[in-house]
N, C-alpha and C positions, 0 to 999 in steps of 0.2 A: 156205140153211137158217137161218142166224141171223137175216136179215131177216124171214122168214116168222114166226119166233118172236117176234121184236119187234113185228111188226104185230098178231099175235094178243095179245100182252100189252097194247099200247096200246088194242085194241079192248076188252079186258076191263076196262080202267080207264074208258074213255070211253063204252062201252055196256053198261050193267049187265045187260041181258037175255042178252047173250052170255057173261058171265062164269061160268065153271064152276069155282067156288072151293069150298073145304071149309068147311062151317059148324061154328063152335065152340059153337053153342047159340043159343038164341032172344034172349038179351041182346045177344050180338054182332051177330046179324042185324038187330036193332033199331037198333043204332048205325049200321050201314051204310045202312039205310033213311033214317034221318035226314039223313045226308050225300048221299044220292041225291035228296033231295027239293028242291022249290022253295023251301022255307024257308031252306035253306043256299045262298044265291045265289053265294058264292065257290067252293063245291065243285062239281065236275063229277061225282066219284064216289069210292068209298072202298072198300078192301079190307083185310082182315085177312091180313098176311103170317104171322102166328102168333098165338097166344093173348095175346101181349104186344107186337105191333108192328101198329099201325094206320096204313095209308098213305092219305093224302087227295090226290086229283089236282086240281089248279087250273091256270089259266092265270095267269101272273105279271103282276099289275098294280101293281107297285111299292108293295106293302102290307107292313106288318109281319106276316109269316106265323108268327112266334114267338107273337105274341098270339093268332092264329087257332088254332095247335096247343094253346094253353092253353085256349081256348074248347071245343075238342074234348075236353079232359080233363073239363070240366064236364059235357058231354053224356055222357060215359062214366061219370061218378060218378052222374048221373041214372038210368042203367040199372042201378046197383047193381053195377058191376064194380070197385069199388075195393079188392077183396081182393089184386089183382095190381099190380105196378108195371108200368104199360103206357107204352110209348113211342108218340108220335104224330109222324109225319113228314108235312109237307106238301110234295108233290112238284110240280115244274113239268112239265106235260103237254107243252108245247110243245118243251122241251128233250128229253124223252124220244122224242119223234116224230122230231124233227130231227137230233139228235145222237147218238141212242141212249145218252143219259146220264141217269142218275137224279140229277137236281139237286134237293137238299133246300133249300127256301126257308125253312123254319122247322120247329122241332121242340119238343117238350116231353115231360117224364116226368111221367105222372099218378101221384100218390101218395095 
């Protein structure tokens, strides 16, 4: 059962059309759309874990993902969500799939 849940979770990160996640509003949805678009070539997907935690799924290419998380803060500010302290975590999807482990490659707090 645990493997089934993990596979569904991985699919929700990697296949946006299958993700049945709660919407926190139009501005939050727009941030996810940006990170799902081809304009953000590093990101494969993004999900809001809560109103104050954005997770962005990537495959690790030995980059500085803390800088990428800071870039995500800029995107969040452009959508006028700066009234909350939001944490951005960049997650390694290959570790999630292979080792069932949430490996954070970089993170930033948007203020």
